[in-house]
C-alpha positions, 0 to 999 in steps of 0.5 A, a space after each residue: 898114463 890116463 891122465 896123459 892122455 886125457 891131457 892130449 885129447 884136451 890139446 887137440 881139442 883146443 887146436 881143432 878149436 882154433 884152427 876152426 876159430 881160424 877157418 870161420 872167416 875164410 869161404 863165409 864159412 862155407 863148407 869147402 865141398 860146396 866152393 867147389 861143386 859151385 866153381 866146377 858148375 862155373 868150369 863145366 858153363 864154360 866149357 859148354 859157352 866155348 864150344 856154342 861160341 865155336 859152333 856160331 863162329 863155325 857158322 858165321 864163316 860158312 856164312 861169310 864163304 856162301 855170301 862171298 860166293 853169292 857176291 862173285 855170282 852176282 857180280 859175273 851176272 852183273 858183267 853178263 848183263 853188261 854185255 848183253 845190254 851192250 850187244 842189245 844196244 848195238 841191235 837197236 841201234 842198228 836196227 834205226 839206221 836200217 830203219 832210218 829212224 831215232 830215237 825219239 822217233 823210236 820213242 814217240 812209237 813205244 808212246 803210242 796206246 796198244 791199240 793204236 799200233 794193230 789199227 795202224 797196220 788194219 789201216 796199211 792193209 786196206 791201203 795196200 789191197 786199195 791200191 792193187 785193186 786200183 792198179 789192176 784197175 788201171 791195167 785193166 782199163 789200159 788193155 780196153 783202151 789198146 783193144 779199142 785203139 786197135 779197132 778203131 773208134 767206136 760206133 757209139 755216139 758221144 752221148 750213150 759213152 758219156 753216158 757209159 762214162 757217167 756209170 762208170 764213174 759212179 760205179 767207181 765211187 761206190 766201190 771206193 766208197 765200200 772200200 771206206 766201209 769194208 775199212 771202217 769195220 776192218 778197224 771195228 772188227 780188231 778193235 772188237 777183237 781186242 775187247 774180246 780178249 778178256 772171254 778167252 777163258 770163258 770161251 775155253 769153258 764153253 767149248 769143254 761143254 760142248 765136248 762134254 755134250 757133243 759126248 753125250 750126243 754121240 752116245 746117247 743123242 738121236 734125232 729121235 730118240 731110238 738110241 737113247 729109247 733102245 738103250 732105256 728099253 735094255 736097262 729096263 729088260 735086264 730088270 725084267 730078267 733078272 726078276 723073272 729068273 727069280 720067279 723061274 727058280 723057284 718054278 723050275 731052275 732048270 733054266 734061266 733068262 738072259 737078254 742077248 742082242 737086239 732086245 731079244 730073249 735067249 734062254 740058259 740050259 743049266 743041265 746042258 752046262 749052260 748054254 744058250 737056247 731059243 725061247 721057240 724051242 722050249 716046249 709047252 709046258 716049259 715056256 707056260 713056266 717061262 712066261 708065267 716067271 715074265 708075267 709075275 716080274 712083269 706084276 713086281 715091276 708094275 706095283 713099285 716092288 710088291 707082287 701081284 695078289 690075284 691071278 688070272 689065266 685064260 687057256 693055255 693048257 690044251 697044248 701041253 703034253 701031261 708032263 708039262 702039264 704037271 710041272 704048270 698045275 705044281 707051278 701054280 699050286 707052288 703060287 698058291 701055297 705063297 698066299 697068291 690067288 690063283 684063278 686057271 679058265 679051261 677046258 681040260 679035263 686032267 686040269 679040271 680034276 687037280 683043281 679043287 674048287 671050281 666055277 662051272 659054267 654050262 649052257 641052257 639054250 638060248 644064250 643064257 649060262 648058269 654057274 654053278 661052285 663046285 668042290 668040297 665042302 659045297 
């Protein structure tokens, strides 16, 4: 059995070798899987090309339909244009017949320069005016003649009438020359208007700029400059009030300044719900603190943002009550604690008692006085 099986195996190997030898010339010796893949790729490419061709065919059919629609629309527009042309030609022929003109006359008029028609119209208007004036003068002369004939022969002698006639003829000649001059000026004006047509855009731009300046003049313009001055003063007063309120917040936070109408000042009382008050309603000490805040604000505005290093106050304390005097002295001491030198000129004893270092001025008689520095360590 083993020998039989071995012989069968050899026979099968021999048959397989014979089949391979027979298969070798087919498909260039390549395996069938490669040829199958190649033919499958070609089949897929053919299907894709067929789809692209179908898409191109659909697009071409749509384009054909659109082209046919446009052609139909063009044909319709051509027919309508031909009909409109026929109507226009009929109207033109009727207008020419009514005006007593021919096509040649119309062509000659069209060939004229653009300004010729306007100049001819101006000349015709001048001639019409001259004819109207001449007819009016003629009617007036006829009326005068009729009145004279009804009155009989004139009382003047022939020499006087001849002189008057010469004067009238000279006046007539002068008026004729004036009419000619005015006609020439009208023609020049028409030519000038045509030449200045290109300046319309510049005129519109100038008019727009004029409107801007007129708006500015309406807002702040005045012959005396008062309106603009009041606007500048109001802005400056707003800045001054803002600076003063910053100082007033340190001196007496109860009050706050604000600008009222006509460049006046009011005081807002924060303890009374920010109700406005007139500055004259403040007490002496409160008014002193408000004035001090305004003075500091003025010194800051005048010094380009810097504070005055030294401050002198001359009197103003004699009318203060004890509470207001304490407020004023506390405010001055606050300024001194901020690095400012504060000098006070006063005769109030309570004020002198609160100031440690003083310069006392004493009278010696005979118009002479002496100075003496008083204070701790002196």
